[in-house]
C-alpha positions as CSV (number, residue, x, y, z in Angstrom):
1,X,-4.9,27.7,25.7
2,X,-4.1,25.3,22.8
3,X,-1.7,26.6,20.1
4,X,-3.8,25.2,17.2
5,X,-7.2,23.7,16.6
6,X,-7.4,19.9,16.4
7,X,-7.9,20.1,12.6
8,X,-4.6,22.0,12.3
9,X,-2.5,19.9,14.7
10,X,-0.1,17.3,13.2
11,X,-1.7,13.9,13.0
12,X,-0.9,11.4,15.8
13,X,0.9,8.1,15.6
14,X,-2.4,6.2,15.9
15,X,-4.0,8.1,13.0
16,X,-1.1,6.9,10.7
17,X,-1.3,3.3,12.0
18,X,-5.1,2.8,12.3
19,X,-5.9,2.1,8.6
20,X,-3.1,-0.5,8.4
21,X,-4.2,-2.1,11.7
22,X,-7.8,-2.4,10.4
23,X,-6.5,-3.9,7.1
24,X,-4.2,-6.4,8.9
25,X,-6.8,-7.6,11.3
26,X,-9.5,-8.0,8.6
27,X,-7.0,-9.8,6.3
28,X,-6.2,-12.2,9.1
29,X,-9.9,-12.9,9.7
30,X,-10.4,-13.6,6.0
31,X,-8.3,-16.7,6.3
32,X,-10.9,-18.3,8.6
33,X,-13.7,-18.0,6.1
34,X,-14.6,-20.3,3.2
35,X,-13.4,-19.2,-0.2
36,X,-17.0,-18.4,-1.2
37,X,-17.1,-15.6,1.3
38,X,-14.0,-13.9,0.0
39,X,-15.7,-11.2,-2.1
40,X,-17.9,-10.2,0.9
41,X,-15.0,-10.2,3.3
42,X,-12.8,-8.2,1.0
43,X,-15.6,-5.7,0.3
44,X,-16.1,-5.3,4.1
45,X,-12.4,-4.7,4.5
46,X,-12.4,-2.0,1.8
47,X,-15.3,-0.3,3.5
48,X,-13.7,-0.5,7.0
49,X,-10.3,0.8,5.9
50,X,-11.8,3.6,3.8
51,X,-13.9,4.7,6.7
52,X,-10.8,4.6,8.9
53,X,-9.0,6.8,6.4
54,X,-11.9,9.2,6.5
55,X,-11.7,9.2,10.3
56,X,-8.0,9.8,10.2
57,X,-8.2,12.2,7.3
58,X,-5.7,14.6,8.7
59,X,-2.9,12.3,7.5
60,X,-4.1,12.9,3.9
61,X,-2.6,16.4,4.2
62,X,0.8,14.7,3.7
63,X,-0.1,13.9,0.1
64,X,0.6,17.1,-1.7
65,X,-0.1,16.9,-5.5
66,X,2.7,18.1,-7.8
67,X,2.9,17.7,-11.5
68,X,6.7,17.8,-11.4
69,X,6.9,14.3,-9.8
70,X,4.3,12.5,-11.9
71,X,6.5,11.4,-14.8
72,X,9.4,10.0,-12.7
73,X,6.9,8.4,-10.3
74,X,5.0,6.6,-13.1
75,X,8.4,5.5,-14.6
76,X,9.5,4.0,-11.2
77,X,6.1,2.3,-10.9
78,X,6.8,0.6,-14.2
79,X,10.2,-0.5,-12.9
80,X,8.7,-1.9,-9.7
81,X,6.1,-3.8,-11.8
82,X,8.8,-5.4,-13.8
83,X,10.7,-6.4,-10.7
84,X,7.6,-7.9,-9.1
85,X,6.3,-9.9,-12.1
86,X,9.7,-11.1,-13.3
87,X,11.0,-11.7,-9.8
88,X,8.0,-13.9,-9.1
89,X,8.4,-15.7,-12.4
90,X,12.1,-16.4,-12.2
91,X,13.2,-16.4,-8.6
92,X,12.7,-19.4,-6.4
93,X,12.5,-18.5,-2.7
94,X,10.3,-19.4,0.3
95,X,7.2,-17.2,0.5
96,X,5.4,-16.0,3.7
97,X,2.2,-17.9,3.2
98,X,-0.1,-18.0,0.2
99,X,-2.4,-15.6,-1.6
100,X,-6.1,-16.5,-2.0
101,X,-5.8,-16.6,-5.8
102,X,-9.5,-16.0,-6.1
103,X,-10.8,-16.0,-9.7
104,X,-14.1,-14.1,-9.7
105,X,-15.0,-15.3,-13.2
106,X,-15.1,-18.9,-12.0
107,X,-16.9,-18.3,-8.7
108,X,-19.4,-15.5,-9.5
109,X,-22.0,-14.5,-12.1
110,X,-20.7,-12.1,-14.8
111,X,-22.3,-9.1,-13.2
112,X,-21.2,-10.0,-9.7
113,X,-17.7,-10.7,-11.0
114,X,-17.6,-7.2,-12.6
115,X,-18.8,-5.6,-9.4
116,X,-16.2,-7.4,-7.3
117,X,-13.4,-6.4,-9.7
118,X,-14.3,-2.8,-9.3
119,X,-14.0,-3.1,-5.5
120,X,-10.8,-5.2,-5.8
121,X,-9.2,-2.7,-8.1
122,X,-10.2,0.2,-5.9
123,X,-8.5,-1.5,-3.0
124,X,-5.4,-2.3,-5.1
125,X,-5.0,1.0,-6.9
126,X,-6.3,3.6,-4.5
127,X,-6.8,2.4,-0.9
128,X,-3.6,0.3,-0.4
129,X,-1.1,2.8,-2.0
130,X,-2.6,5.7,0.1
131,X,-2.6,4.0,3.5
132,X,0.7,2.1,3.0
133,X,2.6,5.2,1.8
134,X,1.3,7.3,4.6
135,X,2.3,4.6,7.1
136,X,5.7,3.5,5.7
137,X,7.0,6.5,3.8
138,X,5.4,9.5,5.6
139,X,5.2,8.3,9.2
140,X,7.6,5.5,10.0
141,X,10.6,6.8,8.1
142,X,10.4,10.0,10.2
143,X,9.4,8.3,13.5
144,X,12.4,6.0,13.3
145,X,14.6,8.9,12.6
146,X,13.3,11.0,15.5
147,X,10.6,10.4,18.1
148,X,9.6,14.0,17.4
149,X,8.6,12.9,13.9
150,X,6.6,16.0,13.1
151,X,9.8,18.0,13.1
152,X,11.4,15.8,10.4
153,X,10.7,16.9,6.8
154,X,9.2,14.3,4.6
155,X,12.0,12.5,2.7
156,X,14.6,13.0,5.4
157,X,15.3,9.7,7.2
158,X,18.2,7.9,8.7
159,X,20.0,4.8,7.3
160,X,18.5,2.7,10.1
161,X,15.0,4.0,9.2
162,X,15.6,3.1,5.6
163,X,16.4,-0.6,6.4
164,X,13.8,-1.1,9.1
165,X,11.0,0.3,7.0
166,X,12.2,-1.6,3.9
167,X,12.3,-4.9,5.9
168,X,9.1,-4.4,7.8
169,X,7.1,-3.4,4.7
170,X,8.6,-6.4,2.9
171,X,7.6,-9.0,5.4
172,X,4.0,-7.6,5.4
173,X,3.8,-9.2,2.0
174,X,3.7,-12.9,1.0
175,X,6.3,-12.1,-1.8
176,X,8.7,-10.6,0.7
177,X,11.8,-10.6,-1.6
178,X,10.3,-8.7,-4.5
179,X,8.5,-6.5,-1.9
180,X,11.9,-5.7,-0.3
181,X,13.2,-4.5,-3.7
182,X,10.0,-2.5,-4.3
183,X,10.1,-0.8,-1.0
184,X,13.7,0.2,-1.4
185,X,12.9,1.7,-4.7
186,X,9.9,3.7,-3.3
187,X,12.2,5.0,-0.5
188,X,14.7,6.1,-3.1
189,X,12.0,8.0,-4.9
190,X,11.0,9.6,-1.6
191,X,14.6,10.6,-0.8
192,X,14.9,12.3,-4.2
193,X,11.5,14.0,-4.3
194,X,10.6,14.6,-0.7
195,X,7.1,13.9,-1.8
196,X,4.6,11.3,-0.5
197,X,2.5,12.1,-3.5
198,X,5.3,10.8,-5.6
199,X,5.4,7.5,-3.9
200,X,1.6,7.2,-3.9
201,X,1.6,7.7,-7.7
202,X,4.5,5.2,-8.1
203,X,2.7,2.6,-5.9
204,X,-0.6,3.2,-7.6
205,X,1.0,2.8,-11.1
206,X,2.6,-0.5,-10.0
207,X,-0.6,-1.8,-8.6
208,X,-2.8,-0.7,-11.5
209,X,-0.6,-2.4,-14.0
210,X,-0.3,-5.4,-11.8
211,X,-4.1,-5.6,-11.6
212,X,-4.3,-5.4,-15.4
213,X,-1.7,-8.1,-15.7
214,X,-3.5,-10.4,-13.2
215,X,-6.9,-10.0,-14.9
216,X,-5.6,-10.5,-18.5
217,X,-3.3,-13.4,-17.7
218,X,-5.3,-15.1,-14.9
219,X,-2.3,-15.0,-12.6
220,X,-4.7,-14.5,-9.6
221,X,-2.0,-15.6,-7.1
222,X,-0.2,-12.3,-7.7
223,X,-2.8,-10.2,-5.8
């Protein structure tokens, strides 16, 4: 007889990885499409990843809201934003590919551009912070510390896990150098708070303000 119902069992490795795999595959497919199809491709990706998160919804239990961590998380999110924007402005280093740099106001009608921005900002502020924090900070930090990752408390991780996760998360971004700094800061927050909610809030803060910066300054290459 099973010790717990499927809904109460700890999420599996594939549940943590599936949203990121769907995101990565669909991002790779985007590169084969003409630029004009980007809004449709991105919207399809958002739908697919969101549905995957719903299917893997047991992993969402790792995000436990706490008012105590909101202020330091928002503050760290601001710090990461400064590191990202200023680093990309001042540092010269080889990037891992190029961003689409899609300007919806030049390519779409005003109504269509507004609709696409809603989808794009949802992906940037909600979807990406949720699935990336669950993958990198909740799952992989513990899995690389112990194969029996369910027994490792959130926020407890080895030095090797810190560096592997920081590096792997960094090279998943075009801007790998500033991404490395960002991921190290998020891991430091996780270590201090033992809260995935804290890192989601920090990541969402960074991305929300980055989105605002991109839209107001037309630095479309930053997202």
